[in-house]
FIPAGU-665244 format. One record per residue (C-alpha): residue number from 1; residue in three letters; x, z, y. Coordinates in Angstrom, 1 decimal, always signed. Each point is the difference from the previous one (the first is absolute). Example, Ala and Ser with C-alpha at 12.3 -4.5 7.8 and 13.67 -1.06 7.14 Angstrom:
REM FIPAGU-665244
n:res:x:z:y
1:ala:+12.3:+7.8:-4.5
2:ser:+1.4:-0.7:+3.4
***
This chain:
REM FIPAGU-665244
n:res:x:z:y
1:met:+0.0:+0.0:+0.0
2:lys:+1.5:-1.0:+3.3
3:asn:+0.1:+2.9:+2.4
4:lys:+0.1:-2.0:+3.2
5:pro:-2.7:+0.7:+2.5
6:met:-3.2:-2.1:-0.2
7:leu:-2.1:-1.3:+2.9
8:asn:-3.8:+0.4:-0.3
9:ala:-2.5:-2.1:+1.9
10:tyr:-2.9:-2.4:-0.1
11:pro:+0.7:-3.7:+0.2
12:asp:-1.4:+0.0:+3.6
13:ser:+1.3:+3.4:+1.2
14:val:+2.3:-1.8:+2.4
15:gly:-1.3:-3.1:+1.8
16:ser:-2.7:-1.8:-2.1
17:arg:+1.7:-1.1:-3.2
18:leu:+2.7:+1.1:-2.4
19:ser:+2.3:-2.6:+1.5
20:asp:+0.1:+2.1:+3.2
21:met:+1.2:+3.0:-2.0
22:val:+2.6:-2.2:-1.6
23:ser:+1.2:-1.0:+3.4
24:leu:+0.4:+3.7:+0.9
25:leu:+2.0:+0.7:-3.1
26:lys:+2.4:-2.8:+0.9
27:arg:+0.9:+1.6:+3.3
28:asp:+3.4:+1.6:+0.4
29:glu:-1.6:+3.5:+0.5
30:met:-1.5:-0.3:-3.6
31:lys:+3.2:-1.2:-1.8
32:asp:+0.8:+2.1:-3.1
33:val:-2.9:+2.4:+0.7
34:phe:-2.4:-0.6:-2.9
35:gly:+0.6:-0.9:-3.6
36:ser:-3.7:-0.5:-0.9
37:phe:-3.3:-0.9:+1.6
38:tyr:-3.3:+1.4:-1.2
39:ile:-2.7:-2.5:+1.2
40:leu:-3.5:+1.4:-0.1
41:pro:-2.6:-1.9:-2.0
42:ser:-1.7:-1.9:+2.9
43:leu:+2.7:-2.4:-1.1
44:tyr:-2.6:-1.0:-2.6
45:his:-3.5:-1.2:+0.5
46:ser:-2.1:+3.1:+0.6
47:asp:-3.1:+1.1:+1.9
48:leu:-0.1:+3.8:+0.5
49:asp:+2.2:+3.0:+0.3
50:arg:+2.8:-2.0:+1.8
51:gly:+1.1:-1.8:-3.1
52:phe:-0.8:+2.5:-2.8
53:ser:-3.2:-1.9:-1.0
54:val:+1.6:-3.0:-1.5
55:ile:-1.9:-3.2:-0.6
56:asp:+2.9:-1.7:-1.7
57:tyr:+3.8:+0.4:+0.0
58:asp:+0.8:-3.4:+1.7
59:ile:+1.8:+0.3:+3.3
60:asn:-2.3:+0.2:+3.1
61:glu:+1.0:-3.2:+1.8
62:glu:-1.3:+1.4:+3.3
63:leu:+2.7:+2.7:+0.0
64:ala:+2.9:-1.2:-2.1
65:asp:+1.4:-2.7:-2.3
66:arg:+2.6:-0.2:-2.8
67:gln:+2.8:-1.0:+2.5
68:asp:-0.4:+3.4:+1.7
69:leu:+0.8:+1.8:-3.3
70:glu:+2.9:-2.3:-0.6
71:glu:+1.4:+0.8:+3.5
72:ile:-0.3:+3.7:-0.8
73:lys:+2.0:-0.4:-3.2
74:lys:+2.7:-2.0:+1.9
75:leu:+0.4:+3.0:+2.3
76:gly:+1.1:+2.0:-3.2
77:met:-3.3:+1.9:-0.2
78:asp:-2.1:+0.3:-3.1
79:val:-3.8:+0.1:+0.2
80:lys:-2.5:+2.7:-1.1
81:leu:-3.6:-1.1:-0.4
82:asp:-3.3:+1.7:-1.2
83:phe:-1.9:-0.5:-3.2
84:ile:-3.4:+1.8:+0.1
85:leu:-0.8:+1.0:-3.5
86:asn:-3.4:+1.7:+0.4
87:his:-2.0:-2.5:+1.9
88:ala:-0.6:-3.5:+1.4
89:ser:-2.0:-1.2:+2.9
90:ala:-3.7:-0.7:-0.4
91:gln:+0.9:-3.4:+1.5
92:ser:+2.5:-0.6:-2.8
93:pro:-0.8:-3.1:-2.1
94:gln:-0.7:+2.2:-3.1
95:phe:-2.6:+2.2:+1.7
96:lys:-1.7:-3.0:+1.8
97:asp:-0.3:-1.7:-3.4
98:leu:-1.6:+3.2:-1.3
99:val:-2.5:+0.0:+2.8
100:asp:-0.8:-3.7:-0.3
101:arg:-0.3:-0.2:-3.7
102:gly:-0.9:+3.6:-1.2
103:glu:+0.0:+0.4:-3.7
104:glu:+1.3:-3.6:-0.4
105:ser:+3.2:+0.8:+1.9
106:glu:+3.2:+0.1:-1.9
107:tyr:+0.9:+3.0:+2.2
108:lys:-2.9:+2.2:-0.9
109:asp:+2.3:+2.6:-1.5
110:phe:+2.8:-0.6:+2.5
111:phe:-1.6:+2.7:+2.1
112:ile:-1.5:+3.3:-1.1
113:asn:-3.7:-0.1:-0.7
114:trp:-0.9:+3.6:+0.8
115:asn:-2.9:+0.2:-2.5
116:glu:+2.1:-1.4:-2.8
117:phe:+2.8:+2.4:+0.8
118:trp:-2.3:+3.1:+0.0
119:lys:-2.3:-1.0:-2.9
120:gly:-0.7:+3.2:-2.0
121:tyr:+1.4:+2.3:+2.7
122:gly:-2.9:+0.3:+2.4
123:ser:-3.5:-1.0:+0.8
124:met:-1.5:-3.1:+1.6
125:thr:-1.4:+0.4:+3.5
126:glu:-2.9:-1.8:+1.6
127:glu:+2.5:-1.9:+2.2
128:gly:+1.5:-1.6:-3.1
129:tyr:+3.3:+1.8:-0.5
130:ile:+1.0:+2.8:-2.4
131:gln:+0.5:+3.4:+1.5
132:pro:+3.0:+1.5:-2.0
133:glu:-0.3:+3.4:-1.5
134:glu:+1.2:+2.9:+2.2
135:ser:+2.7:+0.9:-2.5
136:cys:+1.5:-3.5:+0.5
137:leu:-0.4:+0.0:+3.8
138:lys:+2.0:+3.3:+0.3
139:lys:+3.1:-2.0:-1.1
140:met:-0.6:-2.8:+2.5
141:phe:+1.9:-0.5:+3.3
142:phe:-2.1:-2.2:+2.3
143:arg:+1.4:-1.4:+3.3
144:lys:-3.4:-0.1:+1.7
145:pro:-3.3:+1.9:-0.2
146:gly:-2.3:-0.9:-2.8
147:leu:+0.7:-2.0:-3.1
148:pro:+2.6:-2.8:+0.4
149:ile:-2.3:-2.9:-0.8
150:leu:-1.1:-3.3:+1.5
151:met:-3.4:-1.4:-1.1
152:val:+0.7:-3.7:-0.6
153:gln:-2.9:-2.4:-0.1
154:phe:+0.2:-2.6:-2.8
155:pro:-1.6:-3.5:+0.2
156:asp:-3.0:+1.2:-2.1
157:gly:-0.7:+2.7:+2.7
158:arg:+1.2:+3.0:-2.1
159:lys:+2.3:+2.4:+1.9
160:ile:+2.9:+1.2:-2.1
161:pro:+2.3:+3.0:+1.1
162:tyr:+3.7:-0.7:+0.1
163:trp:+2.7:+2.6:+0.5
164:asn:+1.3:+0.0:+3.6
165:thr:+2.5:+2.8:+0.9
166:phe:+0.9:-1.1:+3.5
167:tyr:-1.6:-2.1:+2.8
168:gln:-3.3:-1.8:-0.3
169:glu:-2.4:-1.9:+2.3
170:val:-3.1:-1.9:-1.0
171:his:-1.3:-3.0:+2.0
172:tyr:-1.9:-1.6:-2.8
173:pro:+0.8:-2.5:-1.4
174:thr:+3.5:+0.9:+1.2
175:tyr:+1.8:+3.1:-1.2
176:leu:+3.1:+1.5:+1.5
177:gly:+2.0:+2.7:-1.7
178:gln:+2.7:+0.8:-2.6
179:met:-1.4:-0.3:-3.5
180:asp:+1.6:+2.0:-2.8
181:leu:+1.6:-2.0:-2.8
182:asn:-0.8:+0.6:-3.6
183:val:+3.5:+0.7:-1.6
184:lys:-1.5:-0.4:-3.5
185:ser:-0.8:-3.7:+0.8
186:glu:+2.3:-2.7:-1.4
187:lys:-0.8:-2.0:+3.1
188:val:+1.4:+2.8:+2.2
189:trp:+3.2:+0.0:-1.9
190:glu:+0.3:-3.7:+0.3
191:phe:-0.5:+0.5:+3.7
192:tyr:+2.7:+2.7:+0.1
193:lys:+2.5:-2.2:-1.8
194:asp:-0.7:-3.0:+2.3
195:thr:+0.2:+2.2:+3.1
196:ile:+3.3:+1.6:-0.9
197:lys:+1.5:-3.5:-0.7
198:lys:-1.3:-1.2:+3.4
199:ile:+1.4:+3.0:+1.9
200:ala:+3.3:-0.5:-1.8
201:gly:+0.0:-3.6:+1.2
202:tyr:+0.1:+1.3:+3.5
203:gly:+3.4:+1.5:-0.7
204:thr:-1.3:+3.6:-0.3
205:ala:+2.4:+2.7:-1.0
206:ile:-2.3:+3.0:+0.3
207:val:-3.7:+0.1:-0.8
208:arg:-2.1:+2.8:+1.5
209:leu:-2.9:+0.8:-2.4
210:asp:-2.8:+1.0:+2.3
211:ala:-2.9:+2.2:-1.2
212:phe:+1.4:-0.1:-3.6
213:ala:-1.2:+3.5:-0.7
214:tyr:-3.7:-1.0:+0.3
215:ala:+0.2:-3.0:-2.4
216:ser:-0.2:+1.7:-3.4
217:lys:-3.5:+1.5:-0.6
218:glu:-1.7:+1.6:-3.0
219:pro:-3.5:+1.5:-0.3
220:gly:+0.3:+3.8:+0.1
221:glu:+3.6:-0.1:+1.3
222:lys:+1.6:-0.1:+3.5
223:asn:-0.2:-3.2:+2.0
224:phe:+3.1:+0.9:+1.9
225:leu:+3.3:+0.2:-1.9
226:asn:-1.8:-0.1:-3.4
227:glu:+2.5:+1.0:-2.7
228:pro:+1.3:-1.6:-2.1
229:gly:-1.8:-3.1:+1.2
230:thr:+1.8:-0.2:+3.4
231:trp:+3.4:+0.2:-1.7
232:asp:-0.9:-2.6:-2.6
233:leu:-1.2:-2.3:+2.8
234:leu:+3.3:+0.4:+1.9
235:glu:+2.0:-0.6:-3.1
236:lys:-1.8:-3.3:-0.7
237:ile:+0.5:-1.0:+3.7
238:arg:+3.7:+0.8:-0.4
239:glu:+0.2:-2.3:-3.0
240:leu:-1.5:-2.8:+2.0
241:ala:+2.4:+0.5:+2.9
242:glu:+3.2:+0.4:-2.1
243:pro:+0.7:-3.7:-0.5
244:phe:+0.0:-0.4:+3.8
245:his:+2.4:+2.9:+0.6
246:met:-2.4:+1.6:+2.5
247:met:+0.0:+3.7:+0.6
248:leu:-3.4:+1.8:+0.0
249:leu:-0.9:+2.5:+2.7
250:pro:-3.3:+1.8:-1.0
251:glu:-1.8:+1.3:+3.1
252:ile:-1.8:+3.3:-0.4
253:his:-1.0:+2.9:+2.3
254:ala:-0.2:+3.4:-1.7
255:ala:+0.9:+3.5:+0.9
256:tyr:+3.6:+1.1:-0.5
257:glu:-1.2:+2.8:-2.3
258:glu:-1.4:-2.5:-2.5
259:lys:+3.6:-1.4:-0.6
260:ile:-1.2:-3.6:-0.5
261:tyr:+2.9:-1.3:+1.9
262:glu:+2.3:+1.6:-2.5
263:lys:-1.9:-1.4:-3.0
264:leu:+0.2:-3.5:+1.5
265:cys:+3.8:+0.3:+0.3
266:his:+0.4:+1.4:-3.4
267:lys:-1.8:-3.0:-1.4
268:gly:+2.5:-2.3:+1.7
269:tyr:-1.8:-1.0:+3.2
270:met:+0.8:+0.3:+3.6
271:thr:-2.4:+2.1:+2.0
272:tyr:-0.9:+0.5:+3.6
273:asp:+1.3:+3.0:+1.8
274:phe:-3.3:+0.8:+1.8
275:phe:+1.3:+3.5:+0.8
276:leu:+2.7:-0.9:+2.4
277:pro:-2.2:-1.1:+3.0
278:gly:-1.6:+3.5:+0.2
279:leu:+3.1:+1.9:-0.9
280:val:+2.0:-1.7:+2.9
281:ile:-2.7:+0.9:+2.5
282:asp:-0.1:+3.5:-1.3
283:ala:+3.8:+0.4:+0.3
284:ile:+0.1:-1.4:+3.5
285:glu:-3.0:+1.7:+1.4
286:asn:+0.5:+3.4:-1.7
287:lys:+3.8:+0.0:+0.4
288:arg:+0.6:+0.7:-3.7
289:ser:+1.7:-1.8:-2.9
290:arg:-0.9:+1.9:-3.2
291:phe:-2.8:-2.2:-1.2
292:leu:+1.7:-3.3:+0.9
293:ser:+3.2:+1.3:-1.7
294:ala:-1.8:+1.1:-3.1
295:trp:-1.5:-3.4:-0.4
296:ala:+3.3:-1.8:+0.6
297:lys:+1.7:+2.2:-2.7
298:glu:-2.8:-0.7:-2.5
299:ile:+0.3:-3.8:+0.4
300:ile:+3.8:+0.3:-0.6
301:glu:-0.2:+2.5:-2.9
302:lys:-2.8:-1.8:-1.8
303:asp:+1.4:-3.5:+0.8
304:leu:-3.3:-1.2:+1.4
305:lys:-0.1:-3.7:+1.0
306:val:-2.0:+0.0:+3.2
307:val:-1.0:-2.2:+2.9
308:asn:-0.4:+2.1:+3.1
309:met:-1.5:-0.6:+3.4
310:leu:-1.1:+1.6:+3.2
311:gly:-3.0:-2.1:+1.1
312:cys:-1.7:-2.9:-1.9
313:his:-3.1:-2.2:+0.1
314:asp:-2.1:+3.0:-1.1
315:gly:-0.1:+3.5:+1.5
316:ile:+2.5:+2.9:-0.1
317:pro:-0.7:+1.5:-3.5
318:leu:-0.8:+3.7:+0.0
319:leu:-2.0:+0.6:-3.1
320:asp:+3.2:-0.7:-1.8
321:leu:+1.7:+3.1:+1.5
322:lys:-2.1:+2.4:-1.9
323:gly:+2.3:+2.1:-2.1
324:ile:+3.1:-0.6:+2.1
325:leu:-1.2:+1.3:+3.4
326:pro:-2.3:+3.0:+0.5
327:glu:-3.7:-1.1:+0.5
328:glu:+0.0:+1.6:+3.5
329:asp:+3.0:-2.0:+1.0
330:ile:-1.6:-3.2:-1.2
331:glu:-3.1:+0.8:+2.1
332:asn:+2.2:+0.7:+3.0
333:leu:+1.7:-3.4:-0.4
334:ile:-3.4:-1.7:-0.1
335:his:-1.1:+1.8:+3.2
336:leu:+3.3:-0.9:+1.8
337:ile:-0.2:-3.7:-0.8
338:val:-3.6:-0.2:+0.9
339:ser:+0.7:+1.8:+3.3
340:arg:+2.5:-2.9:+0.6
341:gly:-2.7:-2.6:-0.5
342:gly:-0.2:-0.4:-3.7
343:phe:-3.1:-0.3:-2.2
344:val:-0.7:+2.0:-3.1
345:lys:-0.9:-2.0:-3.1
346:asn:-2.3:+2.1:-2.2
347:leu:-1.6:-0.7:-3.3
348:his:-3.9:+0.0:+0.1
349:gly:+0.2:+1.5:+3.5
350:glu:+1.2:+3.4:-1.3
351:lys:+2.7:+1.6:+2.2
352:asn:+1.4:+1.9:-2.9
353:met:+0.8:-3.2:-1.9
354:tyr:+2.6:-1.3:+2.4
355:tyr:+1.8:-3.1:-1.2
356:gln:+2.1:-1.3:+2.9
357:val:+0.2:-0.1:+3.7
358:asn:-0.1:-3.4:+1.7
359:ala:+2.5:-0.1:+2.7
360:ala:+3.1:-1.9:+1.1
361:tyr:+3.0:+2.1:-1.1
362:phe:+1.5:-0.2:+3.5
363:ser:-3.2:+1.5:+1.4
364:ala:-0.1:+2.6:-2.7
365:leu:+3.4:+1.1:+1.2
366:gly:-1.4:+0.4:+3.6
367:glu:+1.5:-3.4:+1.0
368:ser:+3.4:+1.6:+0.3
369:glu:+2.9:-2.5:-0.4
370:glu:+2.3:+2.9:-1.0
371:lys:-2.4:+1.1:-2.8
372:met:-0.4:-3.5:-1.2
373:leu:+3.7:-0.5:-0.3
374:leu:+0.4:+3.3:-1.8
375:ala:-2.7:-1.0:-2.4
376:arg:+1.6:-3.4:-0.6
377:ala:+3.4:+1.6:-0.6
378:leu:-1.5:+2.4:-2.6
379:gln:-1.7:-2.9:-1.7
380:met:+3.1:-2.1:-0.2
381:phe:+2.0:+2.8:-1.7
382:met:-2.8:+1.1:-2.4
383:pro:+0.5:-1.2:-3.6
384:gly:-1.9:-3.1:-0.9
385:lys:-0.8:-3.4:+1.5
386:pro:-1.2:+0.3:+3.6
387:gln:-3.0:-2.0:+1.0
388:val:-0.4:-0.5:+3.8
389:trp:-3.3:-0.7:+1.6
390:tyr:+0.5:-2.6:+2.8
391:leu:-2.0:+2.0:+2.5
392:asp:+2.0:+3.1:-0.5
393:leu:+3.2:-1.9:+0.5
394:leu:-1.3:-1.5:+3.3
395:glu:-1.5:+3.4:+1.1
396:gly:-3.6:-1.2:+0.0
397:lys:-2.6:+2.5:+1.2
398:asn:-3.5:+0.9:-1.2
399:asp:-2.2:-3.1:+0.6
400:his:-3.4:+1.4:+0.8
401:glu:-1.2:-3.3:+1.4
402:ala:+0.6:-1.6:-3.4
403:val:-2.1:+2.8:-1.7
404:lys:-2.9:-0.7:+2.4
405:arg:+0.1:-3.8:-0.6
406:ala:+0.0:+0.6:-3.8
407:gly:-3.2:+2.1:+0.2
408:phe:-1.2:+2.4:-2.8
409:gly:+2.8:+0.7:-2.5
410:gly:+2.6:-1.6:+2.2
411:his:+2.2:+3.2:+0.4
412:lys:+2.9:-1.6:-1.8
413:glu:+0.5:-2.5:+2.8
414:ile:+1.5:+2.7:+2.1
415:asn:+3.3:-0.7:-1.6
416:arg:-0.2:-3.8:-0.7
417:thr:+0.5:-1.5:+3.5
418:asn:+1.0:-3.7:+0.0
419:leu:+2.8:-0.3:+2.4
420:thr:+0.7:-2.9:+2.3
421:arg:+3.5:-1.4:+0.3
422:glu:+0.2:+1.4:+3.5
423:glu:-0.9:+3.5:-1.3
424:val:+2.7:-0.3:-2.7
425:glu:+2.5:-1.1:+2.6
426:ser:-0.8:+3.0:+2.1
427:ala:+0.3:+2.4:-2.9
428:leu:+3.4:-1.5:-1.1
429:ser:+1.4:+0.8:+3.4
430:lys:-0.6:+3.7:-0.4
431:asp:+3.1:+2.2:-0.8
432:ser:-2.0:+2.0:-2.5
433:val:-1.0:-3.1:-1.9
434:lys:+3.6:-1.3:+0.0
435:lys:+1.1:+3.3:-1.4
436:gln:-2.7:-0.2:-2.7
437:leu:+1.4:-3.4:-1.0
438:glu:+3.5:+1.4:-0.1
439:leu:-1.1:+2.7:-2.4
440:ile:-1.8:-2.4:-2.2
441:arg:+3.0:-2.5:+0.0
442:phe:+2.3:+2.9:-0.8
443:arg:-2.1:+0.9:-3.1
444:ser:-0.1:-3.7:-1.0
445:thr:+3.7:-0.8:+0.3
446:phe:+2.1:+3.2:-0.4
447:gly:+1.6:+0.4:-3.4
448:ala:-0.8:+3.7:-0.5
449:phe:-3.7:-0.9:-0.5
450:gly:+0.6:-2.3:-2.9
451:glu:-1.3:+0.3:-3.6
452:gly:+1.4:+3.1:-1.8
453:ala:+0.7:+2.0:+3.1
454:glu:+0.3:+3.7:-0.3
455:ile:-2.4:+1.7:+2.4
456:ser:+0.1:+3.7:+1.0
457:val:-2.3:+2.1:+2.2
458:lys:+0.4:+3.2:+1.9
459:glu:-2.3:+1.8:+2.4
460:ser:-0.2:+3.1:+2.2
461:glu:-3.1:+1.2:+1.9
462:gly:+0.0:-2.9:+2.5
463:thr:+2.7:-2.3:-1.3
464:phe:-0.1:-2.8:-2.6
465:trp:+3.2:-1.4:-1.3
466:ile:+0.3:-2.9:-2.5
467:arg:+3.0:-1.9:-1.2
468:trp:+0.5:-3.3:-1.9
469:glu:+3.3:-0.7:-1.7
470:asn:+0.8:-3.2:-1.8
471:gln:+3.1:-2.1:-0.8
472:gly:+2.4:+2.0:+2.2
473:cys:-2.2:+0.3:+3.1
474:phe:-2.6:+2.4:+1.2
475:ala:-2.8:+0.3:+2.6
476:glu:-1.7:+3.2:+1.0
477:leu:-2.8:+1.0:+2.3
478:thr:-0.5:+3.3:+1.7
479:ala:-3.4:+0.5:+1.5
480:asp:-0.6:+2.9:+2.4
481:phe:-3.7:+0.7:+0.2
482:phe:+0.4:+2.7:+2.7
483:arg:+1.7:-2.5:+2.3
484:gly:-1.9:-3.0:-1.3
485:ser:+3.2:-1.9:-0.5
486:tyr:+2.1:-1.5:-2.7
487:glu:+3.6:-1.0:-0.7
488:val:+1.4:-2.6:-2.4
489:asn:+3.6:+0.2:-1.3
490:his:+1.6:-2.5:-2.3
491:asn:+3.5:-1.3:-1.0
***
């Protein structure tokens, strides 16, 4: 696994097309900064959720073309792309065929017929769907109120319920949403195989498996991280990806105390370090290092293969911190970020089921250039592969106007501002942005950070010290949280 830092952006995060981002990466300021580029899935044809409701995995010609991907590879950068295992768009050719042809469709078992799934485990309602037994529902984890179903009208007028975990809108005869795939269907596995081959054809080195933990389902069992079904699914996907030498990065949010991150690593996968964003804010704002240090030591001692980050296309994860930070401290972090203009993302509207806070990371740090630099220095010295959200790098702020334009459910747009070339030019002229780039370039090019490096961590009440040593050279960071400053030493 290459440890060089990875840029993260939408195809149109800068300018209007991926080619505009490629032009930025060709600038002298960006030379030798990034070794990878994670391009979010609006690169594909999609309709909802800014790319994560995929119609098909062909390149969206309005935003990119194959030449853009070739230019990225010529810059010495590998590519990371998404594969959404759990669902496909209601506008996908498979679902549209189901709606058009009903029982005659070759894709009738491609998606999950709710009533077929729950047959024998519940009772039929007047509305035409099975209400599962309470003993079964207790194990379920639903992302929205009510049962996760979409009533689909067949050509003969019958309405059939299909499993729909995430978004849905009905404008009959048009459906919008993300329809769950039936992983027991041979057609789905043909689709998986063809999609992996297509993604590999784009020159992909890392595949992010989005929503994989929802894909395996069994009546009477959990619908999130169902065991052993989830692990069996991942292993079959790994077998499909092996001939193309692509690394898999399963994406999952779960509390630290559940140790799922550790289980993923022990099974040979990379995993996301969703703990670092909150731990860095905790360290900087509370002027303490013990929780951040404990996590760094655990990564080293257990040899966890992680991709870390500060901000990303989603919110700042806080549910994940349960078990590593005291509950009261997590709540205080939420209140702090919200007081600085962030939005709380809850599940089912319940405050006690916090999931993440939607905010630009720069704004979460009080829009302090010094704090942003300290956070970036910490990220660059943490074990793992650093992933850098473009808006953090350019010190973008909370975009409340974008949230208003997006309307209901548009809270994520607070941290997804599309920047004009002029805005990028202005940001690159800032000393703090230049220093961020220096830190990232240092991590990308200095020999101490290479594979097989020996990493050691020390801490006192308000100081964090971490050292990398490899092939006769070393790099060390000393962060002073009382002063809000850092120092880098290397030979």
